[in-house]
C-alpha positions as CSV (number, residue, x, y, z in Angstrom):
1,M,-11.4,1.9,-14.9
2,N,-11.0,0.4,-18.0
3,M,-12.0,-3.5,-18.1
4,N,-10.6,-4.1,-21.3
5,E,-7.1,-3.2,-20.3
6,P,-4.8,-6.3,-19.6
7,G,-5.0,-7.6,-16.6
8,M,-8.0,-5.7,-15.2
9,E,-9.9,-8.5,-14.2
10,I,-6.8,-10.0,-12.1
11,Y,-6.5,-7.0,-10.0
12,L,-10.0,-6.7,-9.3
13,E,-10.0,-10.3,-8.1
14,I,-7.0,-9.8,-6.0
15,C,-9.0,-6.5,-4.4
16,R,-11.9,-8.9,-3.8
17,N,-10.0,-11.7,-2.4
18,I,-7.3,-9.6,-0.1
19,C,-10.2,-6.9,1.1
20,A,-12.6,-9.9,2.3
21,K,-10.0,-12.1,3.9
22,T,-7.8,-9.3,5.4
23,E,-8.8,-6.9,8.4
24,G,-7.5,-3.2,7.5
25,V,-7.2,-3.8,3.6
26,T,-9.0,-1.4,2.1
27,E,-9.3,0.1,-1.6
28,G,-7.1,3.1,-2.2
29,K,-4.9,5.3,-4.8
30,M,-2.0,5.7,-5.7
31,M,-1.0,8.5,-7.8
32,S,-4.4,8.6,-9.0
33,S,-4.1,4.8,-9.8
34,P,-6.7,2.2,-8.1
35,G,-4.7,0.5,-5.2
36,L,-5.1,-1.6,-1.8
37,K,-4.2,-0.2,1.5
38,Y,-3.4,-1.5,4.7
39,N,-3.8,0.7,7.6
40,N,-3.7,3.8,5.2
41,K,-0.3,2.5,3.5
42,V,-0.8,1.5,0.0
43,F,0.7,-1.9,-0.8
44,A,-0.5,-2.5,-4.3
45,F,-1.6,-0.6,-7.3
46,Y,-2.9,-1.1,-10.8
47,H,-1.7,1.1,-13.9
48,K,-2.5,0.9,-17.3
49,G,-1.8,-3.2,-17.5
50,T,0.5,-3.2,-14.8
51,M,0.5,-3.9,-11.2
52,G,3.0,-1.6,-8.5
53,F,3.9,-3.6,-5.2
54,R,5.9,-2.8,-2.5
55,M,7.8,-5.7,-1.8
56,G,10.9,-3.8,0.8
57,P,14.7,-3.5,-0.1
58,L,15.7,-6.8,0.0
59,F,13.2,-8.2,-2.4
60,N,15.0,-9.4,-5.3
61,P,12.8,-9.8,-8.6
62,E,15.6,-12.8,-10.3
63,K,15.4,-14.5,-7.2
64,F,11.6,-14.7,-7.5
65,G,11.7,-15.4,-11.4
66,L,10.5,-12.3,-12.6
67,K,11.5,-11.4,-16.2
68,Y,9.1,-8.1,-16.2
69,A,10.0,-6.2,-13.2
70,K,11.4,-2.8,-12.7
71,P,11.7,-0.3,-9.9
72,L,9.0,2.3,-9.8
73,S,10.3,5.5,-10.8
74,P,7.1,7.6,-11.2
75,F,9.1,11.6,-11.1
76,K,11.5,12.4,-13.9
77,T,14.3,14.1,-11.4
78,K,14.1,11.7,-8.4
79,P,15.6,7.9,-8.1
80,P,12.9,5.0,-8.2
81,L,11.0,4.4,-4.9
82,K,12.7,2.0,-2.5
83,G,11.4,-1.3,-2.6
84,W,8.6,-0.4,-5.1
85,Y,8.5,-2.6,-8.5
86,V,6.6,-2.4,-11.5
87,I,5.0,-5.9,-12.9
88,E,4.0,-6.1,-16.3
89,S,0.6,-7.9,-17.8
90,E,3.0,-10.9,-19.2
91,E,3.3,-11.8,-15.3
92,S,-0.1,-11.2,-14.4
93,N,-0.2,-14.9,-13.3
94,L,2.1,-13.9,-10.3
95,W,0.1,-10.8,-8.9
96,K,-2.0,-12.5,-6.6
97,D,1.2,-13.8,-4.7
98,L,3.0,-10.5,-5.1
99,A,0.1,-8.8,-3.6
100,E,0.2,-11.5,-0.8
101,M,4.2,-11.0,-0.2
102,A,3.4,-7.3,-0.7
103,L,0.9,-6.8,2.1
104,E,3.1,-9.0,4.6
105,F,5.9,-6.8,4.3
106,T,3.5,-3.8,4.6
107,Q,1.8,-5.3,7.9
108,T,5.8,-4.9,9.3
109,L,5.9,-1.2,8.7
């Protein structure tokens, strides 16, 4: 992990807080990027100055006020992953709340 990347310190703080206060949350990987898991299901991850969150199919980035949200689309020949969003570091002030929301959604799966 490169500590100089935008948002890395925020991501690490989110990891420490959520892992400490929520049973069943551990650090893990999402396609080789560092992430957070609940009961072995990834719900958030950090990748090159962005964070991805499993928000579920009903999440509306515009209603949440996000300007830099885009669907997670890691594969060239497949559609974006349903309910997953990538949020740029310009909105890293919202990452903590989004991580909590992603955890809450993942706990329902």
